[in-house]
RODO-2510 file (C-alpha; in nm, 4 decimals, decimal comma):
residues 543
     n   res          X          Y          Z
     1     m     1,4533    14,5084     1,8933
     2     k     1,7281    14,5358     1,6491
     3     q     2,0963    14,6092     1,7601
     4     t     2,4176    14,6718     1,6150
     5     l     2,7719    14,6384     1,7576
     6     e     3,0997    14,7470     1,5912
     7     g     3,4662    14,6287     1,6386
     8     n     3,7285    14,4053     1,5592
     9     i     3,5587    14,0645     1,5323
    10     i     3,7084    13,7387     1,6300
    11     d     3,5969    13,4480     1,3735
    12     i     3,7351    13,1304     1,5281
    13     f     3,5997    12,9361     1,2469
    14     k     3,7690    13,1276     0,9765
    15     r     4,0602    13,1835     1,1716
    16     e     4,0493    13,5656     1,1053
    17     i     4,0086    13,8955     1,2935
    18     f     3,8674    14,1725     1,0915
    19     p     3,6727    14,5296     1,1455
    20     g     3,3240    14,5120     1,1155
    21     e     2,9518    14,5136     1,2608
    22     i     2,7172    14,2527     1,4254
    23     h     2,3505    14,2691     1,4011
    24     f     2,1321    14,0949     1,6424
    25     e     1,7462    14,0816     1,7077
    26     d     1,5380    13,8946     1,9638
    27     g     1,8798    13,7440     2,1347
    28     i     1,9772    13,5905     1,7559
    29     i     2,2608    13,7222     1,5298
    30     t     2,1269    13,8074     1,2056
    31     s     2,4225    13,9376     1,0346
    32     i     2,8087    13,9801     1,0571
    33     i     2,9354    14,2545     0,8058
    34     p     3,2820    14,3632     0,7500
    35     n     3,4035    14,7166     0,6776
    36     n     3,6856    14,9367     0,6517
    37     k     3,6905    15,1142     0,9838
    38     t     3,9670    15,1202     1,2602
    39     y     3,8592    15,0022     1,6178
    40     e     4,0548    14,9198     1,9221
    41     h     3,8449    14,6819     2,0942
    42     y     3,7319    14,3267     2,0124
    43     i     3,4056    14,1543     1,9718
    44     s     3,4695    13,7895     2,0778
    45     p     3,2683    13,4817     2,1627
    46     g     3,1956    13,4668     2,5276
    47     f     3,3881    13,2038     2,7141
    48     i     3,3099    12,8741     2,8816
    49     d     3,4412    12,7088     3,1646
    50     s     3,4173    12,3475     3,0953
    51     h     3,4469    12,1827     3,4398
    52     v     3,3620    12,3707     3,7719
    53     h     3,2362    12,2943     4,1008
    54     v     3,0679    12,6435     4,1807
    55     e     3,0615    12,5688     4,5441
    56     s     3,4093    12,6184     4,5518
    57     s     3,3686    12,9784     4,4928
    58     m     3,1930    12,9833     4,8201
    59     l     2,9086    13,1636     4,6556
    60     i     2,5837    13,0601     4,5348
    61     p     2,5395    13,0294     4,1615
    62     s     2,3677    13,3670     4,1343
    63     e     2,6604    13,5043     4,3039
    64     f     2,9226    13,3120     4,1352
    65     a     2,7582    13,4563     3,7903
    66     r     2,8265    13,8190     3,8883
    67     l     3,1913    13,7607     3,9088
    68     a     3,2106    13,5075     3,5942
    69     l     3,0071    13,7779     3,3603
    70     a     3,2739    14,0313     3,4769
    71     n     3,5460    13,8180     3,3179
    72     g     3,3898    13,7552     3,0001
    73     t     3,2455    13,3885     3,0786
    74     v     2,8926    13,3475     2,9249
    75     a     2,8619    12,9755     3,0359
    76     v     2,9756    12,7114     3,2825
    77     v     2,9593    12,3426     3,2912
    78     s     2,8942    12,2780     3,6690
    79     d     2,9423    11,9690     3,8428
    80     p     2,7151    12,0129     4,1719
    81     h     2,9039    11,7374     4,3399
    82     e     2,9932    11,9101     4,6547
    83     i     2,6400    11,9966     4,7515
    84     a     2,5056    11,6647     4,6389
    85     n     2,7544    11,5104     4,8789
    86     v     2,5544    11,7010     5,1742
    87     l     2,2124    11,7455     5,0528
    88     g     2,1641    11,4629     4,7705
    89     i     1,8940    11,5629     4,4889
    90     n     1,7521    11,8339     4,6733
    91     g     2,1159    12,0156     4,6649
    92     v     2,1829    11,9546     4,2936
    93     k     1,8059    12,0914     4,2349
    94     f     1,8895    12,4178     4,4466
    95     m     2,1839    12,4844     4,2459
    96     i     1,9863    12,4416     3,9041
    97     e     1,6962    12,6686     4,0012
    98     n     1,9138    12,9175     4,1529
    99     g     2,1237    12,9273     3,8449
   100     k     1,8072    12,9819     3,6365
   101     k     1,7708    13,3204     3,7981
   102     v     2,0459    13,4820     3,6444
   103     p     2,1556    13,5476     3,2697
   104     l     2,4795    13,3293     3,3040
   105     k     2,4135    13,0113     3,1195
   106     f     2,4630    12,7318     3,3833
   107     f     2,4784    12,3671     3,2421
   108     f     2,4740    12,1070     3,5098
   109     t     2,6189    11,7690     3,5263
   110     a     2,4715    11,4597     3,7246
   111     p     2,7326    11,3818     4,0092
   112     s     2,8465    11,0498     3,9913
   113     c     3,0125    10,9857     4,3101
   114     v     2,7809    11,0479     4,6095
   115     p     2,9818    10,9639     4,8374
   116     a     3,3217    10,9624     4,6539
   117     t     3,4173    10,6245     4,8247
   118     p     3,2520    10,4015     5,0672
   119     f     3,5187    10,4784     5,3246
   120     e     3,3930    10,8404     5,4389
   121     t     3,0543    10,9558     5,5763
   122     s     2,8736    11,1736     5,3568
   123     g     2,5209    11,3367     5,3930
   124     a     2,3433    11,1553     5,1149
   125     n     2,3979    10,8721     4,8499
   126     l     2,3067    10,8929     4,4813
   127     n     2,2367    10,5734     4,3089
   128     e     2,1964    10,4940     3,9497
   129     k     1,8185    10,5351     3,9835
   130     d     1,8914    10,8875     4,1080
   131     i     2,1017    10,9725     3,8199
   132     d     1,8367    10,8337     3,6095
   133     k     1,5877    11,0460     3,7759
   134     l     1,7705    11,3581     3,7339
   135     m     1,8633    11,3136     3,3727
   136     n     1,4736    11,2457     3,3070
   137     e     1,3684    11,5685     3,5004
   138     e     1,6384    11,8123     3,4519
   139     p     1,8308    11,9550     3,1893
   140     i     2,1592    11,7527     3,2505
   141     v     2,4573    11,7842     2,9987
   142     a     2,6707    11,4858     3,1285
   143     l     2,7574    11,2659     3,3785
   144     g     2,9726    11,4268     3,6341
   145     e     3,3289    11,3276     3,6786
   146     m     3,3779    10,9574     3,7570
   147     m     3,6305    10,9773     4,0494
   148     n     3,5705    10,6146     4,1335
   149     f     3,8270    10,4870     3,8759
   150     p     3,8940    10,2055     4,0950
   151     g     3,5174    10,1082     4,0685
   152     v     3,5391    10,1581     3,6701
   153     i     3,8545     9,9453     3,6548
   154     n     3,7214     9,6725     3,8395
   155     e     3,3961     9,7028     3,6958
   156     f     3,1837     9,7463     4,0372
   157     e     2,8145     9,6764     3,9560
   158     d     2,6856    10,0062     4,0729
   159     v     2,9399    10,2191     3,8964
   160     i     2,8813    10,0662     3,5596
   161     a     2,5502    10,0981     3,6100
   162     k     2,5711    10,4719     3,6456
   163     l     2,7822    10,4776     3,3140
   164     n     2,5157    10,2682     3,1562
   165     i     2,2424    10,5055     3,2560
   166     t     2,4476    10,7780     3,1029
   167     k     2,4772    10,5875     2,7598
   168     k     2,1070    10,5360     2,7799
   169     h     2,0521    10,9274     2,7778
   170     n     2,3304    10,9629     2,5233
   171     l     2,5099    11,2051     2,7369
   172     p     2,9043    11,2196     2,7865
   173     i     3,0977    11,0777     3,0789
   174     d     3,3279    11,3342     3,2392
   175     g     3,6274    11,1581     3,3906
   176     h     3,8891    11,1903     3,6931
   177     i     4,1951    10,9480     3,6873
   178     p     4,5050    11,1343     3,8225
   179     g     4,8324    10,9700     3,7448
   180     v     4,7009    10,6418     3,6026
   181     i     4,8487    10,5358     3,2925
   182     g     4,8771    10,2022     3,0870
   183     e     4,6295     9,9146     3,1113
   184     p     4,4352    10,0534     3,3876
   185     l     4,3799    10,3636     3,1974
   186     q     4,2870    10,1822     2,8933
   187     k     4,0388     9,9715     3,1091
   188     y     3,8826    10,3232     3,2158
   189     a     3,8502    10,4773     2,8861
   190     k     3,6896    10,1700     2,7010
   191     f     3,3639    10,2614     2,9178
   192     g     3,3528    10,5689     2,6889
   193     i     3,4578    10,8402     2,9446
   194     s     3,5300    11,1006     2,7420
   195     t     3,7258    11,3837     2,9697
   196     d     3,9855    11,4084     3,2455
   197     h     4,0931    11,7330     3,4233
   198     e     4,3532    11,5698     3,6395
   199     c     4,6630    11,5567     3,4193
   200     s     4,9834    11,6989     3,5698
   201     t     5,2172    11,6017     3,2938
   202     l     5,2473    11,6215     2,9185
   203     e     5,3102    11,2340     2,8838
   204     e     4,9907    11,1686     3,0829
   205     a     4,7705    11,3773     2,8845
   206     e     4,9019    11,2652     2,5553
   207     e     4,8493    10,8799     2,6516
   208     k     4,4757    10,9990     2,7340
   209     l     4,4369    11,1765     2,4226
   210     k     4,5351    10,8619     2,2376
   211     l     4,2492    10,6892     2,3891
   212     g     4,0278    10,9201     2,2637
   213     m     3,9590    11,1326     2,5922
   214     n     3,9436    11,5216     2,5865
   215     i     4,2046    11,6907     2,8206
   216     l     4,0629    11,9868     3,0105
   217     i     4,3608    12,2017     3,1105
   218     r     4,2954    12,3278     3,4728
   219     e     4,4045    12,6584     3,6190
   220     g     4,2247    12,6998     3,9388
   221     s     4,2929    12,8308     4,3083
   222     a     4,4777    12,5428     4,4137
   223     a     4,5468    12,3033     4,1252
   224     r     4,7274    12,4482     3,8515
   225     n     4,8402    12,2656     3,5598
   226     f     4,8707    12,5008     3,2562
   227     e     5,2235    12,5187     3,2736
   228     a     5,2689    12,1709     3,2287
   229     l     5,0155    12,0929     2,9515
   230     y     4,9861    12,4173     2,7288
   231     p     5,1609    12,2567     2,4484
   232     l     4,8424    12,0307     2,3880
   233     i     4,6469    12,3516     2,2634
   234     n     4,8529    12,4009     1,9438
   235     s     4,9204    12,0147     1,9007
   236     n     4,5786    11,8834     1,9534
   237     p     4,3531    12,2039     1,9150
   238     d     4,0090    11,9912     1,8678
   239     s     4,0508    11,7853     2,1804
   240     v     4,1358    12,0429     2,4416
   241     m     3,9042    12,2667     2,6835
   242     l     3,9830    12,4714     2,9797
   243     c     3,8558    12,4919     3,3098
   244     t     3,8962    12,6131     3,6608
   245     d     3,7513    12,3311     3,8524
   246     d     3,7708    12,5208     4,1853
   247     s     3,8254    12,9034     4,2563
   248     h     3,7797    13,1161     4,5422
   249     p     3,6510    13,4493     4,5123
   250     d     3,9438    13,6314     4,5472
   251     d     4,0930    13,4658     4,2613
   252     l     3,8020    13,5261     4,0437
   253     i     3,8173    13,9029     4,1109
   254     n     4,1853    13,9846     4,1204
   255     h     4,3154    13,7186     3,8535
   256     g     4,0235    13,6383     3,6302
   257     h     3,8185    13,3416     3,5187
   258     i     3,8873    13,1618     3,1898
   259     n     4,0161    13,5067     3,0542
   260     k     4,2952    13,4323     3,3098
   261     i     4,4154    13,1294     3,1287
   262     l     4,3768    13,2874     2,7820
   263     k     4,5961    13,5640     2,9037
   264     l     4,8954    13,2724     3,0084
   265     g     4,8230    13,1231     2,6666
   266     i     4,8710    13,4658     2,4963
   267     e     5,1981    13,4934     2,7218
   268     k     5,3033    13,1785     2,5571
   269     n     5,2451    13,2759     2,2047
   270     i     4,9796    13,0165     2,1328
   271     d     4,7816    13,0367     1,8320
   272     i     4,5110    13,2334     1,9210
   273     f     4,2382    13,0915     1,7155
   274     k     4,3436    12,7124     1,8475
   275     l     4,3409    12,8978     2,2118
   276     w     4,0138    13,0846     2,1753
   277     r     3,8748    12,7395     2,0545
   278     a     3,9688    12,5614     2,3547
   279     a     3,7352    12,8295     2,5668
   280     t     3,4330    12,8055     2,3050
   281     i     3,3875    12,5729     2,0088
   282     n     3,5093    12,2632     2,1923
   283     p     3,2879    12,2795     2,4932
   284     v     2,9923    12,3565     2,2745
   285     n     3,0632    12,0825     2,0918
   286     h     3,1505    11,8250     2,3400
   287     y     2,8627    11,9064     2,5917
   288     n     2,6272    12,0039     2,3028
   289     i     2,5327    12,3144     2,4784
   290     p     2,3378    12,6108     2,3269
   291     v     2,6112    12,8482     2,3382
   292     g     2,6722    13,1261     2,0911
   293     l     2,9786    13,1094     1,8677
   294     l     2,9682    13,4381     1,6830
   295     r     2,7715    13,3126     1,3969
   296     i     2,5013    13,3888     1,1804
   297     g     2,1876    13,2505     1,3162
   298     d     2,3548    13,1897     1,6999
   299     t     2,2221    13,3456     2,0194
   300     a     2,3832    13,6571     2,0894
   301     d     2,6182    13,5529     2,3365
   302     f     2,9528    13,7496     2,3030
   303     i     3,1879    13,9848     2,4682
   304     i     3,3945    14,3200     2,3989
   305     i     3,7602    14,3258     2,5061
   306     e     3,9578    14,6210     2,5579
   307     d     4,2717    14,4615     2,3889
   308     l     4,4147    14,1164     2,3537
   309     v     4,6914    14,1548     2,5842
   310     n     4,5230    14,2029     2,9249
   311     l     4,1924    14,0860     2,8225
   312     k     3,9936    14,3446     3,0216
   313     i     3,6342    14,2962     2,9904
   314     k     3,4267    14,6177     2,8789
   315     e     3,0765    14,4630     2,8091
   316     t     2,9303    14,0843     2,8354
   317     y     2,6151    14,0028     2,6388
   318     i     2,4002    13,6922     2,6672
   319     n     2,1230    13,6097     2,4459
   320     g     2,1374    13,9709     2,3164
   321     e     2,1047    14,1336     2,6411
   322     l     2,3672    14,3360     2,7948
   323     v     2,4543    14,1899     3,1487
   324     f     2,7983    14,3600     3,2026
   325     s     2,9226    14,7058     3,1397
   326     n     3,1539    14,9520     3,2872
   327     q     3,2650    14,7233     3,5619
   328     r     2,8754    14,6731     3,6694
   329     v     2,6781    14,3763     3,6725
   330     l     2,3293    14,4636     3,5118
   331     f     2,0871    14,2515     3,7192
   332     d     1,9429    14,2361     4,0591
   333     k     2,0656    14,0223     4,3464
   334     i     1,8979    13,7008     4,4068
   335     t     1,7697    13,6231     4,7717
   336     e     1,7181    13,2444     4,8635
   337     n     1,6339    13,0361     5,1718
   338     t     1,8963    12,8713     5,3222
   339     v     1,9774    12,4971     5,2964
   340     n     2,1874    12,2851     5,5109
   341     n     2,2657    11,9635     5,6641
   342     f     2,4746    11,9605     5,9643
   343     k     2,3509    11,7297     6,2675
   344     r     2,6357    11,7649     6,4862
   345     i     2,5696    11,9721     6,8089
   346     e     2,8433    11,8454     7,0581
   347     h     3,1513    12,0326     7,0805
   348     i     3,4864    11,8657     7,0753
   349     k     3,6949    11,7999     7,3677
   350     i     4,0787    11,8846     7,3384
   351     d     4,1776    11,5019     7,4487
   352     d     3,9556    11,3873     7,1534
   353     l     4,1934    11,5444     6,9164
   354     k     4,5167    11,3770     7,0513
   355     i     4,7060    11,0632     6,9669
   356     k     4,8634    10,8394     7,2386
   357     n     5,2427    10,7702     7,2135
   358     i     5,3437    10,4149     7,1910
   359     d     5,7127    10,4984     7,0663
   360     k     5,6852    10,4137     6,7004
   361     p     5,6921    10,6539     6,3681
   362     v     5,3878    10,8084     6,2743
   363     n     5,2671    10,8235     5,8941
   364     v     5,2644    11,1990     5,8105
   365     i     5,0588    11,3266     5,5003
   366     e     5,2985    11,5727     5,2934
   367     c     5,1130    11,8303     5,1031
   368     y     5,2642    12,0511     4,8039
   369     d     5,1419    12,3994     4,7012
   370     g     4,9306    12,4241     4,3934
   371     s     4,8651    12,0394     4,3956
   372     l     4,5638    11,7988     4,4784
   373     v     4,8286    11,5046     4,5150
   374     t     5,0063    11,4534     4,8283
   375     g     5,3069    11,2481     4,9403
   376     s     5,3955    11,0657     5,2606
   377     f     5,6584    10,9978     5,5107
   378     s     5,7360    10,8618     5,8380
   379     s     5,8408    11,0453     6,1446
   380     i     5,9296    11,0053     6,5193
   381     l     5,7299    11,2670     6,7320
   382     q     5,8020    11,3914     7,0775
   383     s     5,5385    11,3317     7,3538
   384     q     5,3932    11,5044     7,6321
   385     n     5,1775    11,3489     7,9042
   386     n     5,1804    11,0254     7,6993
   387     y     5,0260    11,2266     7,3908
   388     l     5,2178    11,3081     7,0757
   389     i     5,2756    11,6728     7,0287
   390     p     5,3224    11,8716     6,7027
   391     d     5,6823    11,9475     6,5928
   392     l     5,6748    12,3029     6,4397
   393     n     6,0406    12,2834     6,3555
   394     k     5,9894    11,9828     6,1260
   395     d     5,6311    12,1442     6,0033
   396     i     5,4513    11,8270     6,1532
   397     l     5,1065    11,9388     6,2823
   398     p     4,7999    11,7666     6,4003
   399     i     4,4957    11,7253     6,1194
   400     s     4,1631    11,6213     6,2101
   401     v     3,8466    11,5311     6,0361
   402     i     3,5212    11,5701     6,2238
   403     n     3,1823    11,4077     6,1063
   404     r     2,9154    11,6878     6,0757
   405     y     2,6266    11,4087     6,0046
   406     t     2,6646    11,2191     6,3322
   407     e     2,8091    11,2582     6,6910
   408     s     3,1162    11,0542     6,6643
   409     k     3,5022    11,0776     6,7539
   410     p     3,7450    11,2792     6,5355
   411     s     3,9793    11,1014     6,2729
   412     n     4,3389    11,2184     6,3672
   413     g     4,6650    11,2346     6,1813
   414     f     4,9483    11,4681     6,1136
   415     i     5,0505    11,6685     5,8204
   416     n     5,3541    11,8446     5,6695
   417     g     5,3768    12,1455     5,4216
   418     f     5,1241    12,3908     5,5970
   419     g     5,3961    12,5722     5,7864
   420     l     5,1546    12,7165     6,0374
   421     r     5,3406    12,8194     6,3357
   422     k     5,0501    12,9938     6,5294
   423     g     4,6634    12,9146     6,5779
   424     a     4,4526    12,6955     6,3582
   425     i     4,2480    12,6675     6,0705
   426     a     3,9215    12,4896     6,0032
   427     s     3,6848    12,4369     5,7219
   428     t     3,3486    12,2599     5,6307
   429     v     3,4680    12,2725     5,2814
   430     a     3,6208    11,9511     5,2719
   431     h     3,5983    11,7173     4,9584
   432     d     3,4169    11,5495     4,8851
   433     s     3,1859    11,4621     5,1920
   434     h     3,2303    11,8150     5,3616
   435     n     3,3093    11,7001     5,7105
   436     i     3,4941    11,9497     5,9390
   437     i     3,8785    11,9360     5,8512
   438     a     4,1354    12,1442     6,0793
   439     i     4,5019    12,1758     6,1041
   440     g     4,6615    12,3439     6,4130
   441     s     4,9821    12,4343     6,5585
   442     n     4,8511    12,3412     6,8984
   443     y     4,5777    12,1510     7,0395
   444     e     4,4075    12,4149     7,2148
   445     s     4,3574    12,6188     6,9012
   446     l     4,2688    12,3346     6,6899
   447     q     3,9887    12,2367     6,9600
   448     i     3,8380    12,6343     6,9203
   449     a     3,8477    12,6290     6,5530
   450     i     3,6469    12,3268     6,5199
   451     n     3,4001    12,4208     6,7906
   452     e     3,3477    12,7480     6,6008
   453     l     3,2592    12,5653     6,3077
   454     i     3,0010    12,3506     6,5244
   455     e     2,8450    12,6628     6,6588
   456     s     2,7776    12,8439     6,3018
   457     k     2,6963    12,5066     6,1129
   458     g     2,9633    12,5499     5,8475
   459     g     3,2131    12,7828     5,7336
   460     i     3,5927    12,8497     5,7233
   461     c     3,7810    13,0142     6,0091
   462     f     4,1228    13,0718     6,1533
   463     v     4,1851    13,1224     6,5328
   464     n     4,4804    13,2501     6,7117
   465     d     4,5050    13,3259     7,0785
   466     k     4,2037    13,5826     7,1235
   467     d     4,1813    13,6405     6,7392
   468     r     3,8769    13,4921     6,5584
   469     y     3,8310    13,4924     6,1795
   470     i     3,5300    13,3182     6,0616
   471     i     3,3219    13,3319     5,7097
   472     p     2,9999    13,1553     5,7855
   473     l     2,8621    12,9344     5,4985
   474     p     2,4927    12,8781     5,5662
   475     y     2,4406    12,7182     5,2467
   476     a     2,5362    12,3458     5,3064
   477     g     2,8243    12,4718     5,4803
   478     l     2,9415    12,5470     5,1408
   479     m     2,8139    12,8716     5,0163
   480     t     2,6836    13,1942     5,1292
   481     n     2,4739    13,4473     4,9430
   482     e     2,6790    13,7426     5,0379
   483     d     2,8275    13,9847     4,7459
   484     g     3,1136    13,8303     4,5891
   485     y     3,3384    14,1326     4,6414
   486     t     3,2531    14,1223     5,0070
   487     v     3,3396    13,7725     5,0518
   488     a     3,6682    13,8110     4,8646
   489     k     3,7582    14,0982     5,1201
   490     k     3,6767    13,8555     5,3779
   491     y     3,8629    13,5725     5,2424
   492     e     4,1728    13,8045     5,1536
   493     l     4,1701    13,9089     5,5399
   494     i     4,1607    13,5517     5,6725
   495     n     4,4219    13,4486     5,4181
   496     k     4,6580    13,7029     5,5197
   497     a     4,6209    13,6286     5,8902
   498     v     4,6974    13,2396     5,8166
   499     q     4,9815    13,3287     5,6092
   500     s     5,1236    13,5795     5,8613
   501     s     5,1241    13,3102     6,0944
   502     g     5,3513    13,0913     5,9143
   503     c     5,1648    12,9582     5,6484
   504     k     5,3632    12,8775     5,3234
   505     l     5,0507    12,8048     5,0692
   506     k     4,9176    13,0375     4,8290
   507     a     4,5685    12,9065     4,8977
   508     p     4,5601    12,7438     5,2456
   509     f     4,2025    12,6703     5,2644
   510     m     4,1600    12,5648     4,9182
   511     t     4,4453    12,3198     4,9894
   512     l     4,3182    12,2060     5,3155
   513     s     3,9844    12,1414     5,1581
   514     f     4,1318    11,8616     4,9469
   515     m     4,3337    11,6821     5,2181
   516     a     4,0270    11,4702     5,2866
   517     l     3,9710    11,3803     4,9054
   518     l     4,0516    10,9880     4,9379
   519     v     4,0435    10,9554     4,5583
   520     i     4,3605    11,1572     4,4630
   521     p     4,6773    10,9922     4,5634
   522     e     4,8706    10,9633     4,7885
   523     l     4,7844    10,9793     5,1357
   524     k     4,4771    11,1770     5,2810
   525     i     4,2360    11,1733     5,5755
   526     g     3,8869    11,1079     5,6182
   527     d     3,6159    11,0895     5,8913
   528     k     3,7008    10,7201     5,9485
   529     g     4,0816    10,7372     5,9373
   530     l     4,4145    10,7653     5,7359
   531     f     4,3901    10,6634     5,3761
   532     d     4,6183    10,5368     5,1313
   533     i     4,4905    10,5864     4,7811
   534     n     4,7590    10,3598     4,5999
   535     k     4,6289    10,0686     4,8435
   536     f     4,2933    10,2065     4,8383
   537     d     4,2391    10,1058     5,1863
   538     f     4,2921    10,2744     5,5478
   539     i     4,6306    10,2545     5,7015
   540     d     4,7310    10,2954     6,0661
   541     i     4,8666    10,6322     6,2183
   542     y     5,1722    10,4327     6,3364
   543     v     5,3989    10,2707     6,0747
***
């Protein structure tokens, strides 16, 4: 069927915007013809998220797609690392198969770090043979972010084997090396690792660029680096891409997806063609993915934008099919059977969560709003009945991680920066092994919150006195197949309840989920104890 669209056409290759019409047939652009008409709207290549964990939206891929398409995203490069840590290859295949059932173009990477470190308990383990199997059997576009950077730098045999398998398949290798510069970074880059999305300073990013790495500028729900890194788009237009990494559904609905980042760039007066290049051409070239870029012979993947200020999306086309129009997604909801791996049955006792007092200072995790990086300090805490108690005035609260795969004792510590003065929050979205992680203003609430998640076999929750807020996540304890708008409303409600109880963070559950991520400095906590990333080893709770 022959179709025609008219509007102001954004041609990134020729660096011009001109009035014209696009002709397409059977999903392919057949001609682009300039004219002398006047239009208010724009026709643009669709946007691409160059690195995202779909699981962090708390939606299965088919539901995530509905929110992404509404924001002009036509494709994502997704690392199914989260579900792989719970369910292994079966989890990856679930994501791939569910993604195939909707128009959004999902391109999956093979998770490189399952588990992310040997210092925590995950639900699965993927070795180099599993990576090879995935790359042989599935349409994998890259090796997912190599988070085990000490393993690369020190040339651990199993880590290097995964890199070599990827090179055998002639695929790119995504990186993850936050804050590392100098000789260790040079060792990391020499293995052909070609991207990094963890830069927090311009200087760090520029050093990585000099080593041939592409920089992915991230603007997610918790980690936001655009403000620090946006000058790179003008200075290195061929080596920069845009990504969200982790976004919750309310962010996708209220603020947008890649269009949100482009809007920030417009506000900074960045060259629009360089800005658009980062969201379209560069990911297509780097990952060699079949996404149209508004050229004759390309697949008809494009969007209609109302204006170049607010970037409101009127329509989204994929393979020539109209898939979003008039604020409606034009395909049916997908129903899937649930998949999970949650073996813990025993409830937690309150004394399991307490730490005995030995009259010494404790190491405290210090979290920061909008950052995955943490700090640390030591503090003396008061005790009651010979157990340490929270200090709400100093904002030092108990934090616990509970293994969901076996019946074992909790790992306990203390954290600063959440500001919670009532109740407790808990989640089975806890990067990267996705055990239960919880923070409380008191031990009673902490116990209740944890046991709520044991009962539901996964989700996020907030409890305060008799109030119970819970969002069950039956797919691996990470996702739901509920409508994204419904989940977003529930998430906004639970977020407001947490913030009204004193929490200082913009995205408390997203920040909570990264407090168990043992590959991002400085101090984190896993199911086996308090972990110092700089030492890459466990440390005692007491100084």
